[in-house]
C-alpha positions in Angstrom: 31.6 -73.5 71.7 29.2 -74.6 74.4 25.6 -75.7 73.5 23.1 -73.0 74.3 20.7 -73.8 77.1 17.0 -72.9 76.6 14.5 -72.2 79.3 11.3 -74.2 78.5 8.5 -74.3 80.9 10.6 -74.1 84.1 13.5 -76.3 83.0 16.7 -75.7 81.0 17.4 -77.9 78.0 20.2 -78.0 75.4 18.9 -76.2 72.3 18.7 -79.5 70.3 16.5 -81.1 73.1 14.2 -78.1 73.8 11.2 -79.4 71.9 7.5 -78.5 71.9 4.4 -80.4 70.7 3.3 -80.2 67.1 -0.1 -79.4 68.6 1.3 -76.2 70.2 -0.9 -73.3 69.1 2.2 -71.2 68.5 3.1 -73.8 65.8 -0.3 -74.4 64.4 -1.7 -70.9 64.4 1.0 -68.4 65.4 -1.1 -68.1 68.6 1.3 -66.4 70.9 3.5 -63.4 71.8 7.1 -62.6 72.0 9.5 -59.9 73.3 13.0 -59.3 72.2 15.3 -57.7 74.8 18.9 -56.7 75.1 21.5 -56.9 77.8 24.4 -54.6 78.4 27.0 -55.8 80.8 24.7 -58.4 82.4 21.8 -55.9 82.8 18.6 -56.3 80.8 17.8 -52.9 79.2 14.3 -51.6 80.0 13.1 -54.9 81.3 10.1 -53.5 83.0 8.8 -51.8 79.9 9.1 -55.1 77.9 7.2 -56.9 80.7 4.5 -54.2 80.7 4.0 -54.7 77.0 4.0 -58.5 77.2 1.4 -58.5 80.0 -0.8 -56.0 78.3 -0.6 -58.0 75.0 -1.4 -61.2 76.8 -4.6 -59.7 78.3 -5.6 -58.5 74.8 -5.5 -62.0 73.4 -7.1 -63.7 76.5 -3.8 -65.5 77.4 -3.1 -66.0 81.1 0.6 -66.2 81.6 1.7 -69.2 83.8 4.4 -67.1 85.6 4.4 -64.0 87.6 6.2 -60.9 86.5 9.0 -61.6 89.1 9.2 -65.2 87.9 9.7 -64.1 84.3 12.4 -61.7 85.4 14.2 -64.3 87.4 14.0 -66.8 84.6 15.5 -64.3 82.1 18.4 -63.5 84.4 19.0 -67.2 85.0 19.1 -67.9 81.3 21.7 -65.2 80.8 23.8 -66.6 83.7 23.6 -70.2 82.8 24.8 -69.4 79.3 27.6 -67.2 80.5 26.4 -64.2 78.5 27.0 -60.5 79.2 26.0 -58.6 76.1 23.2 -60.5 74.5 19.8 -60.7 72.8 17.0 -62.4 74.7 13.8 -63.6 73.3 10.8 -64.7 75.4 8.1 -66.5 73.5 4.7 -67.4 75.1 2.2 -69.5 73.2 -1.2 -70.8 74.2 0.3 -74.2 74.5 -0.6 -77.6 73.1 -4.3 -78.0 72.5 -6.7 -80.1 70.5 -7.1 -79.1 66.8 -9.5 -76.3 66.1 -9.6 -72.6 66.8 -11.5 -72.8 70.0 -9.5 -71.9 73.1 -9.1 -74.4 75.9 -8.4 -72.2 78.9 -7.4 -75.2 81.0 -4.4 -75.9 78.8 -1.0 -74.7 80.1 0.8 -72.1 78.0 4.3 -72.7 76.7 7.1 -70.3 77.8 10.5 -70.3 76.0 13.4 -68.0 76.8 16.4 -68.0 74.5 19.5 -65.9 74.9 22.3 -65.5 72.3 25.3 -63.3 71.9 24.7 -60.0 70.2 25.8 -59.7 66.6 26.6 -56.1 66.4 26.1 -54.0 63.3 29.4 -52.6 62.0 30.5 -49.1 62.9 30.7 -48.4 59.2 27.0 -49.0 58.8 26.3 -46.4 61.4 28.7 -44.0 59.7 27.3 -44.4 56.1 23.6 -45.1 56.9 21.2 -47.5 55.3 18.5 -47.7 52.7 14.9 -48.6 53.4 11.9 -49.3 51.2 8.4 -48.0 51.7 5.5 -50.3 50.8 2.1 -48.9 50.1 -1.1 -50.3 51.6 0.8 -53.0 53.5 0.3 -52.1 57.2 -0.5 -55.1 59.2 -3.1 -55.2 62.0 -4.9 -57.9 64.0 -8.6 -57.6 63.7 -10.4 -57.0 67.0 -7.4 -55.5 68.8 -7.1 -51.7 69.1 -3.3 -51.6 69.5 -0.4 -53.3 67.8 1.1 -56.3 69.6 4.2 -58.5 69.0 2.3 -61.6 67.8 4.0 -64.8 66.8 2.1 -64.5 63.5 4.9 -62.7 61.6 4.4 -63.8 58.0 3.5 -60.4 56.6 6.6 -58.9 58.2 8.8 -61.6 56.9 7.5 -61.2 53.3 7.9 -57.5 53.3 11.4 -57.6 54.8 12.4 -60.1 52.1 11.0 -57.8 49.4 13.1 -54.9 50.9 16.2 -57.0 51.0 15.7 -58.0 47.3 15.5 -54.3 46.5 18.8 -53.7 48.2 17.3 -52.1 51.4 18.0 -52.9 55.0 14.4 -52.6 56.1 10.8 -52.4 54.8 8.5 -49.7 56.2 4.7 -50.1 55.9 2.2 -47.5 54.8 -1.5 -47.9 55.7 -4.5 -47.5 53.4 -4.4 -43.7 53.9 -0.8 -43.5 52.8 0.4 -42.9 56.3 3.8 -44.2 57.4 3.4 -46.7 60.2 6.4 -48.8 61.2 9.1 -51.1 59.8 8.9 -54.9 59.8 11.0 -54.9 63.0 11.5 -51.3 63.8 10.0 -47.9 64.5 10.8 -44.9 62.2 11.6 -41.3 63.0 12.2 -38.3 60.8 13.7 -34.8 61.5 12.6 -31.7 59.7 13.8 -28.2 60.7 15.2 -29.7 63.9 11.9 -31.1 64.9 11.7 -34.8 65.6 8.6 -36.7 64.4 7.4 -40.3 64.6 4.1 -41.9 63.7 1.6 -41.9 66.5 0.6 -45.2 68.2 -2.3 -47.0 66.6 -3.4 -50.5 65.6 -0.7 -50.3 63.0 2.2 -48.9 65.1 3.8 -50.8 68.0 4.8 -49.0 71.2 8.5 -49.8 70.7 10.6 -49.7 73.9 13.5 -48.0 72.1 11.0 -45.7 70.4 9.9 -44.5 73.9 13.5 -44.0 75.0 14.1 -41.7 72.0 11.1 -39.6 72.9 12.4 -39.4 76.5 15.8 -38.4 75.3 14.4 -35.7 73.0 12.4 -34.2 75.8 15.3 -34.3 78.2 17.5 -32.5 75.7 14.9 -29.9 74.8 14.4 -31.3 71.2 11.0 -30.6 69.8 9.2 -33.9 69.2 5.8 -34.9 67.9 3.9 -38.1 67.5 1.7 -37.5 64.5 0.6 -38.7 61.1 3.5 -38.8 58.6 2.9 -39.1 54.8 5.2 -40.8 52.3 6.3 -37.4 50.8 7.1 -36.1 54.3 9.8 -38.8 54.6 11.3 -38.0 51.2 11.5 -34.3 52.2 13.0 -35.0 55.7 16.4 -33.6 56.7 17.2 -36.8 58.6 15.5 -40.3 59.0 16.4 -43.1 61.3 14.9 -46.4 62.5 15.0 -48.0 66.0 14.7 -51.3 67.7 16.2 -53.2 70.6 19.0 -54.7 68.5 20.0 -51.8 66.2 19.4 -49.0 68.7 19.4 -46.0 66.4 20.3 -46.6 62.8 20.6 -43.7 60.3 18.6 -43.9 57.0 20.2 -42.1 54.0 18.0 -43.5 51.2 14.3 -44.1 51.0 13.0 -45.8 47.8 16.1 -44.5 46.1 15.4 -40.9 47.3 18.5 -39.4 49.0 17.7 -38.1 52.5 19.4 -34.8 53.5 23.0 -34.9 52.2 23.0 -38.7 51.9 24.9 -39.1 55.1 23.8 -39.5 58.7 22.6 -36.2 60.1 23.8 -34.4 63.3 20.7 -34.8 65.4 20.6 -38.6 64.6 24.2 -38.9 65.8 23.5 -36.8 68.9 20.5 -39.0 69.9 22.5 -42.2 69.4 25.3 -40.8 71.5 22.8 -39.9 74.3 21.2 -43.4 73.9 24.6 -45.1 74.5 25.1 -43.1 77.6 
């Protein structure tokens, strides 16, 4: 197996040689952003939407990207090509770069840009056929103080801990509730529910990320004349749903059949979830 080549600040390095400074703010403070993207047959899915979110997030944290939008696009496709990948997961990480110790920002310092592509590890067909379990965690929604919308920050400790708790409970994913007991999002996913053929998902907020796959689902629902709403969803609403599913770039649309040991619908993936996944794959 060939050694993966990593894009790091304009050059490609073998993965074991792609090093950053111990003073890099991404390492010392989690001071950075990332985006995870997916390719299908050499094409990056919804690349522009991911770049929109990256650029918007960068402005919110006062981070000037050292590359233009087109340069980032070219670097991503070059990373795919040089690694000989067709169907893959790509992650771009941008940090504030190596700076002197302390929380003050040095705007003269050059940010760090890393692009890593790897083969997709697909979830088994059986998982989509049987569905998964998720855990809801009360009063756990994570936000970044001073920012009015959710961003994909490199500071992911809260998500890591909650996901591990979910795994220890036998769940695939952990979903966070805010201080008002509203459902927000998963540690790495957005959540949808269906009740009486109406699709619902939590509205965007400082606790809910504008997921790219989430937006695709809303577009598909509208195109197929499926009633859909972005609104507050309570814990009990999820237990009483006819269908539930989660979404992200890697898993696409994954049916949920158990929530905190409550059976959803008939305990099998529902028809509207299957239909939306079929439309998504098209």
